[in-house]
Structures are given as C-alpha cells and as structure tokens.
Steps between C-alpha positions, in 0.01 A plus 500: 500500500316254714731217389811709570372598843409139589862402431618731774440269796589754768259762365231233457553389860460863614176533300359177644577609859343843437189329358475284812526806723231677301274194545570511872413870512181475296365183666635567850162439676481154342867402546572632848392241760424756770392857544829696503379717788357220717667492841551159661642530851540122522755490213725799569841456337414148387757355261427364153260212517218332309251750641722800440735443208719802571427519876328784687604844630489666844119526480445146368422616149581257217816616317417319173163676483657837573766447232230407246299813580820703527575417135197708406643807671858456386417424136236772474738758640770384256274518197330828578816676619683398181198602293515847653875521439462393138222753431701789648825385335343452155335844522813695588738285294289529183467881528875537564600267217253631244535877547865516608671834553415694816207274589728197488769677702253615768336155539829312510648738758194430715558128450864548607389684812256219589773243448726684745269407786538149645171348396433294809574783738280729295217248531560479874478875536173520301339205680604656835298810408204315349284245677633145430247331275500273196388783272771740622771234457389431143505869410828577673688203349367586155569874534865435595577228246421654157836654418651193340194451274519867396861455395426183305208659310701819427788297359266300276317810378825671408581212266148450368371851436703546183394172342326510163158399625505788758611750235224370272242545775610859550476571130147360496405747774482267798502676838782460746278306743393263222860435397606441860212271585455319171854467367769568763379344824405162348849479348674615819313291753715186493770615746228647721327164528830345610562780751142468634535127552819549696337793683218283641755295693663818625169647611419178694837529676434865590151421633640207707774726639252772596264250665794341682584845639132537608430797266353297218184287491355506845368197693266319501524517121758226414796575280825316469689788658291528816505121544878535508469783747290281733774234488804712579435496875458119509768401254682279752191293585275527194716490186202432275369856552791638297613212283176437308405862413865567421507207257187629325650849465826356365333270248253760378765768445724242333215389274439855383870552437523177295188595305639846436829360369305262274293786361812704445654224290175456307404867439843650467705264281759770431612465863596141416705622204680757714591243764600241240237245607 
C-alpha cells in the first residue's frame, strides 16, 4: 500500500504539504520570526522585505508570523469539525444501515431534510445567533456536515450486514453493538476516511469564509480568513495582505483534495475498475 501510494505523485505532494503545515502549526513559536500580535507603528503596510518576508498589515504586524499562527487555528478547526461530523455521521448511518425498516426510513428522511438547507447559510444563521468563537465554529461546521458520512456508512452497512462473518457472529450470540463496532465499522470505514480527508479542506474554506465576513475567528487571534478580511480595504495599495493568505488557503485545500483522491484510489480499488482505470 505504501509503495502504491508513493507512486501517486500528486497525492504524495499533497501529503508532504500537509505535513509541512502541521509542522508550522505545532512549532509556530519557534518558526514565526515575530509575535503575531505585536504592533509596530513604524512599519505599517510595509511590503515584503528581508525583515518582513510577507510584509506587514495596517497595524504593522508581521504577516508571515500571523499566517504561521493562523495555520494552528485553520487546521485545528478543520480536524475537529470533521471529527465531529464523522462521529455523528457514523452513529446515525450505522444505526440506519444495520436495523433498516422504519428506523432507516426515519433517519434518512431527517438526512434529506438537513440536505435541503443550504449548508453555508445554515451555518451563517447559527453563528449569527451564537457568539462567534473558535469552539462554536468547530461545533457548527461539524453539526452541519455529517449527512454525507451517514449516507456512506449506511450504504456500506447495507452491503456488509448479510456477509457470512456477520451472520456467524449473530449465530454465536454477539450483540448488535459488538457486531457494529467490531465487524461492520472497520470494514466500512474506507470511504469515510476519504470523505473526511476531503472534508478537512472544505471546513478550512468555511472557516476562512466566516472569518472573512467577520463572524468567524475574532481578532486579535490570527486566522487565514481574518487576515484576508484585514486586507480587503487596502487591496489597491497592499496586495500582500490578500495574496499570501489566499495562496496558503488555496494550497492547503488543494493538498487535502489531492490526498483524498489518492486515498480513494488506494482504499477503494473497485472505483478504479468502474472507471476503467
């Protein structure tokens, strides 16, 4: 599997970039050259230079340092939000797929109702009611993004629950919870891993959009979205305020998409057969 994955250069490039961003996030205090909140009135809107690689903002804060620290916020929101979505989706999807009947119908109709709402506008509505904070953003993005995972798990359970090893477990007296946790979820998790990897990039985009609209992560805490928000009023004179955080958002989301596609090819070989690859 490792050899096959290493032959996929695009997926490997995505993994390498994600690893670099994780290093930035973990070791931000040692990598960032300045305190991200330090105000320097002598260097307001200073362009890229040796002292400030990515320039400074309207308060003289170093953009490179703020992007490095912002990776902590953006990546943590992406991981935790997707983790919440996966937990909720696996719970509802496994119950619907395993028990079927009225329980399945009830859960899937609820999923259909949730899918009828435009996700981003639903998030906007909830955030408008709640106080904008990192915790609330994580919970809201996760609580509105679990429907796809539930459908994936349900579909896998429908095809797996009649397999011989599941029937044998029932005959031996295994409980439903044991069968679901021990036999079904481990064999149904592959498409969920792919969906979760792609979902991290989507969650980072949502967080950046909310912060750009000033209802996400609030200053002075740096995030890629609120760095973009600071730069929208000075776009004509300080291009670096929008270009550099925008590039990091683009590359990070692209890296997760490439990694997700690579995992799909690795974990779901039957998709290759269907597409004739």
